[in-house]
N, C-alpha and C positions, 0 to 999 in steps of 0.2 A: 442685135436683131432690131428690125424696124417695127414701128407701132403696128402697121398693117399686117406684117407677118405674125406678130403676137396675137392679134385679134383673129387671124385666120386659124391659128393653132387652137385657140381657146374655143372657137366655133366648131372645129373638128372634134374637140374633146367633148363638147356639149352634145353634138349629134351622135357621137359614139355611145356616150352614156345614156342618152335618150332612147336609142335603138335597143341598147342592151336591157334597159328597164322594161321596155315594151315587150321584148322577147320573154322576159321573166314572167311578166303579167300574163302574156298569151299562153305560157306553159302551165298556167294555173296556180302559181305561187300565191300565197296569202299576202295580205298587206304587211303583216309582220315579217314574213320572209323577205319581201321586197326591201323593206325598211333595213333589215339586218344586212342584206346583200349590199345596199347602197353604202352603209356605213363601212363595210369591209372594202368596197371598191374605193372609197375615199382614202382609206388607210393603206391601200394597195396590198391587202391581205389575201393573196390568191388562194392560200390553203383553206381559209374559212369560207371564201366564195365557193370553192369546190364542195366543201362539206355541206353547205346550205342546199346547193343544187343536187348533190347526191342523196341527201335525206329526202328531199322532195321526190326525186326519181323513185326511191324505194317505196314511198307512200303511194305513188301512182301504180307501181307494179302490184302492190297489195290490193288496190282498188280493182285493177284489171282481173286479178285472180278471183276476187269476190264476185265481180260481175260474171266471170266465166262460169263459176260454180252456180250462180243464180240462173244463168241461161240453161245450163245442163239440167237443173231441176225442173225448170219450165218445160223444156223439151220432153222430159220424161212424163210430166203431167199431161202434156198435149198428146203425146203418143198413147198413153193409157186411155185417155178420153176418146180419142179417134178409134182405138181398137174396140172400145166398149160399144161404139155406135154401129160396128159391122155386124 
């Protein structure tokens, strides 16, 4: 393998890892989750990478359900107040 080819492979790996990290950050993962994911990525521990992302996904789903419940309560209060004005 030539030196230039090795450099290109290393650059490709860097950009792939950089994009992956940016996606994890954009998905709302905490600094700890990103750090743990990076360690797993370095060890090529795909199972633990998946676990980290699945746990975060579940947390987001719980947040969504809580927000939905809050919105429903707010809608009920608004409806009640509007009906009282009639």
